[in-house]
C-alpha positions in Angstrom: 215.0 104.5 46.6 213.9 107.6 48.7 213.3 109.6 45.5 210.9 106.9 44.1 209.1 106.7 47.4 208.8 110.5 47.6 207.3 110.6 44.0 204.7 107.9 44.9 203.6 109.8 48.0 203.3 113.0 46.0 201.1 111.4 43.4 198.8 110.1 46.2 198.6 113.6 47.9 197.6 115.2 44.5 194.9 112.6 44.0 193.4 113.2 47.5 193.6 117.0 47.0 191.8 116.7 43.6 189.0 114.6 45.3 188.4 117.2 48.0 188.3 120.0 45.5 185.7 118.1 43.4 183.5 117.5 46.5 183.8 121.0 47.8 182.6 122.3 44.4 179.4 120.3 44.7 180.5 117.6 42.2 180.0 113.9 42.4 182.9 111.5 42.5 182.5 107.9 41.3 185.3 105.4 41.8 185.6 101.8 40.7 188.6 99.5 40.8 189.6 97.8 37.5 188.7 94.4 39.0 185.2 95.5 39.8 184.7 97.2 36.4 185.8 94.1 34.6 183.7 91.7 36.7 180.4 93.5 36.1 179.3 95.0 32.8 175.8 95.6 34.0 174.8 98.8 35.8 174.1 98.4 39.5 170.6 98.0 40.9 169.2 101.2 42.3 168.2 100.6 46.0 164.8 102.4 46.1 163.2 103.4 49.4 159.4 104.0 49.2 157.8 106.6 51.4 154.2 106.9 52.5 151.5 106.1 49.8 148.3 108.2 49.6 145.2 106.9 47.9 143.9 108.6 44.7 140.1 108.7 44.7 137.7 110.5 42.3 134.7 110.4 44.6 133.2 108.4 47.6 131.3 106.3 45.1 134.5 105.2 43.3 136.1 104.6 46.7 133.3 102.2 47.7 133.7 100.3 44.4 137.5 100.1 44.9 137.1 98.9 48.5 134.8 96.1 47.2 137.7 94.8 45.1 136.1 95.2 41.7 137.9 98.4 40.7 141.5 99.5 40.5 142.7 101.4 43.6 145.5 103.8 42.9 148.0 105.3 45.4 151.0 107.6 44.9 154.1 107.9 47.0 157.6 109.3 46.8 160.4 106.8 46.1 163.9 107.8 47.1 166.7 106.9 44.6 169.6 108.7 46.4 170.0 110.1 49.9 172.7 112.7 50.3 174.2 114.3 53.5 174.8 118.0 52.9 178.0 118.9 54.8 178.8 122.4 53.3 176.5 125.3 52.5 176.9 127.8 49.8 177.5 125.5 46.8 175.3 124.2 44.0 174.9 120.5 44.1 175.2 118.5 40.9 175.0 114.8 40.5 174.1 111.8 38.4 172.1 108.7 39.2 172.9 105.6 37.1 171.7 102.1 37.4 168.8 99.8 36.7 165.4 99.8 38.4 163.0 96.9 38.8 159.5 98.2 38.2 156.3 97.8 36.2 156.3 100.0 33.1 154.5 103.3 33.8 154.4 104.1 30.1 151.8 101.3 29.7 149.6 103.2 32.2 150.1 106.5 30.3 149.0 104.8 27.0 145.7 103.9 28.6 144.7 107.6 28.6 146.8 108.5 25.5 149.3 110.6 27.5 152.9 111.3 26.5 155.4 109.5 28.6 156.7 113.0 29.7 153.4 113.8 31.4 153.5 114.2 35.2 151.9 111.5 37.5 149.4 114.2 38.5 148.1 114.4 34.9 147.7 110.6 34.9 145.8 110.9 38.2 143.3 113.4 36.8 142.6 111.0 33.9 142.3 108.1 36.3 139.7 109.9 38.4 137.6 110.5 35.2 137.8 106.8 34.2 134.4 105.3 35.3 134.7 102.0 33.6 138.5 101.2 34.0 138.1 98.4 31.5 141.3 99.2 29.6 143.2 100.0 32.8 142.3 96.6 34.3 143.4 94.8 31.1 146.8 96.6 31.2 147.2 96.0 34.9 146.6 92.3 34.6 149.2 91.7 31.8 151.9 94.0 33.1 155.1 92.2 34.3 158.2 93.6 36.1 160.9 94.9 33.8 164.4 96.3 34.3 164.6 100.0 33.4 168.0 101.6 32.7 168.3 104.9 34.6 170.7 107.7 33.7 169.7 111.0 35.3 171.5 114.2 35.9 170.2 116.6 38.6 171.1 120.0 40.0 170.1 121.8 43.1 171.0 125.5 43.7 172.9 126.6 46.7 170.0 128.9 47.7 167.6 125.9 47.8 170.0 124.0 50.1 170.0 126.6 53.0 169.1 124.8 56.2 169.1 121.4 54.4 171.2 118.7 56.1 169.8 115.7 54.3 168.5 115.6 50.8 166.4 112.7 49.3 166.2 112.6 45.5 163.6 110.4 43.7 160.5 110.0 41.7 156.8 109.3 42.3 155.6 105.8 42.3 152.0 104.8 41.4 150.9 101.7 43.4 147.9 100.0 41.8 145.8 97.3 43.5 143.2 94.9 41.9 141.8 91.6 43.1 144.3 91.3 45.9 147.3 92.0 43.6 149.6 95.0 44.0 151.9 96.4 41.3 154.2 99.4 41.6 154.9 101.7 38.6 157.8 104.2 39.3 157.3 107.3 37.1 160.8 108.2 35.9 160.3 111.4 34.1 161.4 115.0 35.0 157.9 116.2 35.9 157.4 113.4 38.4 160.8 113.8 40.1 161.7 115.8 43.1 163.8 116.3 46.2 162.9 116.4 49.9 164.8 117.7 52.9 165.2 116.1 56.3 161.7 117.2 57.3 160.0 115.9 54.2 159.6 119.3 52.7 160.0 119.8 48.9 163.3 121.2 47.7 163.5 122.7 44.1 165.5 120.5 41.8 166.2 120.4 38.1 166.5 117.2 36.0 168.0 116.9 32.6 165.6 115.3 30.0 165.7 111.5 30.2 
């Protein structure tokens, strides 16, 4: 009886040690019980936290038109997908974000200006500022409905970039469009629109694998 109990305790100790080593090396650890895995085959919903949104304007004239409600007003803001507490310095940080996101499809906005879906939100902003009629953009905006987007992203932050960082927020830019009293958010989930910010809101270099 004592031998069986000793072997069970040893297995638990080995499991705990392996977990600590994985976290110390900057890895991510995902655990799910068999019951939870069997009860849900769908990926979890990603809890997104939106930061401050800043307006995108091409000129004071366009700003006046937008304020009058007859043009699309566009804003951009950083949306946090994952918030991490950095407890140890000197290690690279690697992780993976998996789940589903409720958003309007940013790829529809990119098609308005014939942009590849890999283009940064900044490139879309430049095209938006040149769009004096917004006729196609308005049409796309009005018909766009919320969809569920499957997210599977790997990221890496070097140890050097994490010096002095205690909290790291990882996420992607969101375009918020308003027209005729209606607001729709389009989260731009591509590597060139992703980023990371520290506890002070400053940018931290991060690499994303192609989506």
